[in-house]
C-alpha positions as CSV (number, residue, x, y, z in Angstrom):
1,X,34.5,163.0,15.4
2,X,35.6,159.4,15.6
3,X,34.9,157.1,12.6
4,X,34.0,153.6,13.3
5,X,35.1,151.0,10.9
6,X,32.8,148.0,10.4
7,X,34.7,144.9,9.4
8,X,33.7,143.3,6.1
9,X,31.9,140.0,6.1
10,X,34.2,137.1,6.0
11,X,37.1,138.9,7.7
12,X,35.9,138.6,11.3
13,X,38.3,137.0,13.8
14,X,37.5,133.3,14.1
15,X,35.4,132.5,17.1
16,X,35.6,128.7,16.9
17,X,37.4,126.4,19.3
18,X,41.1,127.1,19.8
19,X,43.7,124.9,18.0
20,X,44.9,122.0,20.1
21,X,48.2,122.8,21.8
22,X,51.2,120.5,21.7
23,X,51.2,118.0,24.5
24,X,53.6,118.8,27.4
25,X,56.3,116.2,27.1
26,X,58.5,116.8,30.1
27,X,56.0,115.1,32.5
28,X,56.0,112.1,30.2
29,X,59.8,111.9,30.4
30,X,59.7,112.2,34.2
31,X,57.1,109.6,34.4
32,X,59.1,107.3,32.1
33,X,62.2,107.6,34.3
34,X,60.2,107.0,37.5
35,X,58.6,104.0,35.8
36,X,62.0,102.6,35.0
37,X,63.2,102.9,38.6
38,X,60.1,101.3,40.0
39,X,60.1,98.5,37.3
40,X,63.7,97.7,38.0
41,X,63.1,97.2,41.7
42,X,60.0,95.1,41.0
43,X,61.7,93.0,38.3
44,X,64.6,92.2,40.6
45,X,62.2,90.6,43.0
46,X,60.5,88.4,40.5
47,X,61.6,84.8,40.2
48,X,61.6,81.4,41.9
49,X,63.2,82.9,45.0
50,X,60.8,85.8,45.7
51,X,62.2,89.0,47.2
52,X,60.2,92.0,48.3
53,X,60.9,95.5,47.2
54,X,61.7,96.6,50.8
55,X,64.3,93.8,51.1
56,X,65.9,94.8,47.8
57,X,66.1,98.5,48.9
58,X,67.4,97.5,52.3
59,X,70.0,95.2,50.8
60,X,71.0,98.0,48.4
61,X,71.5,100.4,51.3
62,X,73.6,97.8,53.1
63,X,76.0,97.5,50.2
64,X,76.0,101.3,49.6
65,X,76.6,102.3,53.2
66,X,79.5,99.9,53.4
67,X,81.5,102.1,50.9
68,X,80.4,105.5,52.0
69,X,83.0,107.2,54.3
70,X,81.8,108.0,57.8
71,X,78.6,106.0,57.4
72,X,78.0,102.9,59.5
73,X,77.1,99.9,57.4
74,X,73.5,98.9,57.7
75,X,72.3,95.4,58.3
76,X,71.5,93.3,55.3
77,X,67.9,92.0,55.4
78,X,68.8,89.2,52.9
79,X,70.7,86.0,53.6
80,X,74.0,85.5,51.7
81,X,72.3,83.2,49.2
82,X,69.4,85.5,48.5
83,X,71.7,88.5,48.3
84,X,73.8,86.7,45.6
85,X,70.6,85.9,43.7
86,X,69.6,89.6,43.6
87,X,72.9,91.3,43.2
88,X,74.9,88.8,41.2
89,X,72.1,87.4,39.1
90,X,69.1,89.6,38.6
91,X,70.4,93.1,39.1
92,X,73.1,92.9,36.3
93,X,70.5,91.4,34.0
94,X,67.8,94.0,34.8
95,X,70.3,96.9,34.3
96,X,71.7,95.4,31.1
97,X,68.1,95.0,29.7
98,X,67.4,98.7,30.4
99,X,70.6,99.9,28.8
100,X,70.2,97.6,25.7
101,X,66.5,98.5,25.2
102,X,67.3,102.3,25.5
103,X,70.3,102.0,23.2
104,X,68.4,100.1,20.5
105,X,65.4,102.4,20.6
106,X,67.7,105.5,20.2
107,X,69.5,103.9,17.3
108,X,66.2,103.1,15.7
109,X,65.1,106.7,15.9
110,X,68.3,107.9,14.4
111,X,68.4,105.4,11.5
112,X,64.7,106.1,10.6
113,X,65.4,109.9,10.7
114,X,68.6,109.7,8.6
115,X,67.3,107.4,5.9
116,X,63.8,108.8,6.0
117,X,62.7,105.1,5.9
118,X,60.1,104.0,8.5
119,X,61.3,100.4,8.1
120,X,64.8,101.2,9.2
121,X,66.2,99.6,12.4
122,X,69.5,99.6,14.2
123,X,70.7,96.6,12.3
124,X,70.3,98.2,8.9
125,X,74.1,98.6,8.3
126,X,74.9,94.9,8.8
127,X,76.2,95.6,12.4
128,X,74.3,92.7,14.0
129,X,75.5,90.2,11.4
130,X,79.1,91.3,11.8
131,X,78.7,91.0,15.6
132,X,77.2,87.5,15.1
133,X,80.1,86.5,13.0
134,X,82.6,87.6,15.7
135,X,80.5,85.9,18.5
136,X,80.2,82.6,16.7
137,X,83.9,82.6,16.0
138,X,84.9,82.7,19.6
139,X,82.1,80.3,20.7
140,X,83.3,77.8,18.2
141,X,86.9,78.3,19.4
142,X,85.8,77.7,23.0
143,X,86.8,81.1,24.3
144,X,83.4,82.4,25.3
145,X,84.9,84.9,27.8
146,X,86.0,87.0,24.8
147,X,82.5,87.0,23.3
148,X,81.6,90.8,23.9
149,X,85.0,91.9,22.6
150,X,84.7,89.6,19.5
151,X,81.1,90.7,18.8
152,X,82.0,94.4,19.1
153,X,85.0,93.9,16.8
154,X,82.8,92.1,14.3
155,X,80.3,95.0,14.4
156,X,83.0,97.5,13.7
157,X,84.4,95.6,10.8
158,X,80.9,95.3,9.3
159,X,80.3,99.0,9.8
160,X,83.6,99.8,8.0
161,X,82.7,97.5,5.2
162,X,79.3,99.0,4.8
163,X,80.5,102.6,4.7
164,X,83.4,101.8,2.4
165,X,81.1,99.9,0.0
166,X,78.5,102.7,0.1
167,X,81.1,105.4,-0.6
168,X,82.7,103.7,-3.6
169,X,82.1,105.6,-6.8
170,X,79.7,108.2,-5.5
171,X,78.3,110.2,-2.5
172,X,77.1,108.5,0.7
173,X,73.4,108.6,0.2
174,X,70.7,106.9,2.3
175,X,69.8,104.5,-0.6
176,X,73.4,103.5,-1.2
177,X,74.0,103.0,2.5
178,X,71.0,100.8,2.9
179,X,71.9,98.6,-0.1
180,X,75.5,98.3,1.1
181,X,74.3,97.4,4.6
182,X,72.1,94.6,3.2
183,X,75.0,93.3,1.1
184,X,77.4,93.2,4.1
185,X,74.7,91.6,6.3
186,X,74.0,88.8,3.8
187,X,77.7,88.1,3.4
188,X,78.2,87.9,7.2
189,X,75.1,85.8,7.6
190,X,76.4,83.4,5.0
191,X,79.7,83.0,6.8
192,X,77.9,82.4,10.1
193,X,75.7,79.7,8.6
194,X,78.7,78.0,7.0
195,X,80.7,78.1,10.3
196,X,77.8,76.6,12.2
197,X,77.0,74.0,9.6
198,X,80.6,72.8,9.2
199,X,81.9,72.9,12.8
200,X,79.1,72.9,15.4
201,X,78.8,69.7,17.5
202,X,76.6,68.8,20.5
203,X,75.5,71.5,23.0
204,X,77.6,74.2,21.3
205,X,74.7,74.6,18.7
206,X,72.3,75.4,21.5
207,X,74.6,78.0,23.0
208,X,75.2,79.7,19.6
209,X,71.5,79.6,18.7
210,X,70.5,81.1,22.0
211,X,72.9,84.1,21.5
212,X,71.8,84.6,17.9
213,X,68.2,84.8,19.0
214,X,69.1,87.4,21.6
215,X,69.5,86.6,25.2
216,X,70.5,88.3,28.4
217,X,71.2,85.1,30.3
218,X,75.0,85.8,30.2
219,X,74.6,89.4,31.6
220,X,77.1,90.4,34.3
221,X,78.4,93.5,35.9
222,X,80.8,93.7,33.0
223,X,77.8,93.8,30.6
224,X,76.3,96.6,32.6
225,X,79.6,98.5,32.4
226,X,79.9,98.1,28.6
227,X,76.3,98.9,27.8
228,X,75.9,101.6,30.4
229,X,79.1,103.5,29.5
230,X,78.4,103.3,25.7
231,X,74.8,104.5,26.3
232,X,75.8,107.4,28.5
233,X,78.5,108.6,26.1
234,X,77.0,108.0,22.7
235,X,73.4,108.4,23.8
236,X,74.1,112.0,24.8
237,X,75.6,112.8,21.4
238,X,72.6,111.3,19.6
239,X,70.0,113.1,21.8
240,X,71.9,116.3,21.2
241,X,71.5,115.9,17.5
242,X,67.7,116.0,17.7
243,X,67.3,119.3,15.8
244,X,69.6,118.1,13.0
245,X,67.4,115.0,12.6
246,X,64.4,117.3,12.4
247,X,66.1,119.1,9.5
248,X,66.9,115.8,7.8
249,X,63.1,115.0,7.7
250,X,62.7,117.7,5.0
251,X,65.5,116.3,2.7
252,X,69.2,117.1,2.3
253,X,68.7,120.3,0.5
254,X,66.4,121.8,3.1
255,X,68.7,120.5,5.9
256,X,71.7,122.3,4.3
257,X,69.7,125.5,3.9
258,X,69.0,125.3,7.7
259,X,72.7,125.3,8.4
260,X,73.3,121.5,8.8
261,X,76.5,120.0,7.5
262,X,74.6,117.2,5.8
263,X,77.6,115.0,4.8
264,X,79.5,115.4,8.1
265,X,76.4,115.0,10.3
266,X,75.2,111.9,8.4
267,X,78.6,110.2,8.8
268,X,78.8,111.1,12.4
269,X,75.3,109.9,13.3
270,X,75.7,106.7,11.3
271,X,79.0,105.9,12.9
272,X,77.7,106.7,16.4
273,X,74.6,104.7,15.9
274,X,76.5,101.7,14.6
275,X,79.0,101.9,17.5
276,X,76.2,102.0,20.0
277,X,74.3,99.1,18.3
278,X,77.5,97.1,18.2
279,X,78.0,97.6,22.0
280,X,74.4,96.5,22.7
281,X,74.6,93.5,20.4
282,X,77.9,92.5,22.0
283,X,76.3,91.9,25.4
284,X,72.8,90.7,24.3
285,X,72.8,89.3,20.9
286,X,70.6,90.5,18.1
287,X,67.3,91.4,19.8
288,X,64.8,92.4,17.1
289,X,61.9,94.8,16.9
290,X,62.9,97.1,19.8
291,X,64.5,99.7,17.6
292,X,61.9,99.3,14.9
293,X,58.6,99.4,16.7
294,X,59.2,101.6,19.8
295,X,60.0,104.8,17.8
296,X,56.8,104.4,15.8
297,X,54.7,104.0,19.0
298,X,56.1,107.2,20.5
299,X,55.6,109.1,17.3
300,X,52.0,108.1,17.1
301,X,51.3,108.6,20.8
302,X,53.3,111.7,21.7
303,X,55.5,113.5,19.3
304,X,57.5,113.5,16.0
305,X,60.0,116.1,17.2
306,X,63.4,114.4,17.7
307,X,64.3,116.6,20.6
308,X,61.7,114.7,22.6
309,X,61.3,111.6,20.5
310,X,64.8,110.4,21.3
311,X,64.7,110.4,25.1
312,X,61.1,109.2,25.2
313,X,61.9,106.3,22.9
314,X,64.9,105.5,25.1
315,X,62.7,105.2,28.2
316,X,60.1,103.2,26.4
317,X,62.7,100.9,24.9
318,X,64.2,100.3,28.3
319,X,60.8,99.5,29.8
320,X,59.8,97.2,27.0
321,X,63.0,95.1,27.0
322,X,63.1,95.0,30.8
323,X,59.6,93.4,31.0
324,X,60.2,91.2,27.9
325,X,63.3,89.8,29.5
326,X,61.5,89.3,32.8
327,X,58.8,87.3,31.0
328,X,61.4,85.4,29.1
329,X,63.0,84.1,32.3
330,X,59.9,83.4,34.4
331,X,56.9,82.5,32.2
332,X,58.2,79.1,31.2
333,X,60.4,78.5,34.2
334,X,62.6,76.5,34.8
335,X,63.1,76.7,31.0
336,X,64.3,80.1,29.8
337,X,63.2,81.5,26.4
338,X,65.6,83.8,24.5
339,X,64.3,87.3,24.9
340,X,64.5,87.9,21.2
341,X,61.6,85.4,20.8
342,X,59.4,87.5,23.1
343,X,60.3,90.8,21.4
344,X,59.5,89.3,18.0
345,X,56.3,87.8,19.3
346,X,55.1,91.1,20.7
347,X,56.7,93.4,18.1
348,X,55.5,91.7,14.9
349,X,51.7,92.0,15.7
350,X,52.2,95.6,16.9
351,X,54.1,96.5,13.8
352,X,51.4,94.9,11.6
353,X,48.8,96.9,13.4
354,X,50.8,100.1,12.9
355,X,51.1,99.4,9.2
356,X,47.3,98.8,8.9
357,X,46.6,102.0,10.9
358,X,48.9,104.0,8.7
359,X,47.2,102.6,5.6
360,X,43.8,103.5,6.9
361,X,45.0,107.0,7.8
362,X,46.5,107.4,4.3
363,X,43.3,106.2,2.6
364,X,41.2,108.6,4.7
365,X,43.5,111.5,3.8
366,X,42.9,110.8,0.1
């Protein structure tokens, strides 16, 4: 005889709607990469001398087939003048904008994750102010060709000063690191202001101001090489640290219990982020709001998991800066606006909206 067991009231299996599943993020990443490729081709054709996407692709195949062994070089659909406009002017600028946007967004994610501070950005450690000091020094000396080298050296010196100051008399904590970065940034900014006030004459002021506001007008294939190599090397390291950043979100004690070398990982990620930021600032100047706003948008829209947040933010940052720079060079043509003005004009209202949205969500939760 088989006994039947009747479940007690209140213990039945739930019959309501299933819990929502996590969104599939791989298609979003693929879509972002495809959007970058398409946007790059379209952006290279935008300007006073219009060039179609077919002409850009045909010209690109002309240059590529010329270096491939055993392949006959294809005809170039562009005249020499239009070919130079695309491949010596627009293409380096477009590629540099993509690399800088991706790099700043990556560093923003890492800095916000390490410090557990939603207001953190890539410039938190004084790197941009140190780079500005180095750049202004060479511009005032009249050796602008050395600007990327001097800016990167200034960024490294600022990073070293910040980490040394944060580590004096205690452990390297997020709060001490932030305070040290603010102090170093203010000192470098004061030196930059003094140098400009005491020595700048004539058009040199406009050149310095344009760089300080963030501009890609000086982008060249050397800029692509610097930004691209640094992004490829350091970006892979940062993306690979996604799980460690997830652990940092629960605090240092919890991260250590999960097997993370808290002190070593924090030093490594801070250093890598500052190096990548220094490289980006060296070729573009200090472009604001990319590393601050883009990670927040991706968190709200798609995911908080750093394994996906990092690459998705890199794609979004690259797209954002690409189109911001395209607008900066064509909206008010023939005058060109520094791209940092556009990113601030777009980023400030978006960030204010994010703050208000977060405040409403917090009030609703209470």
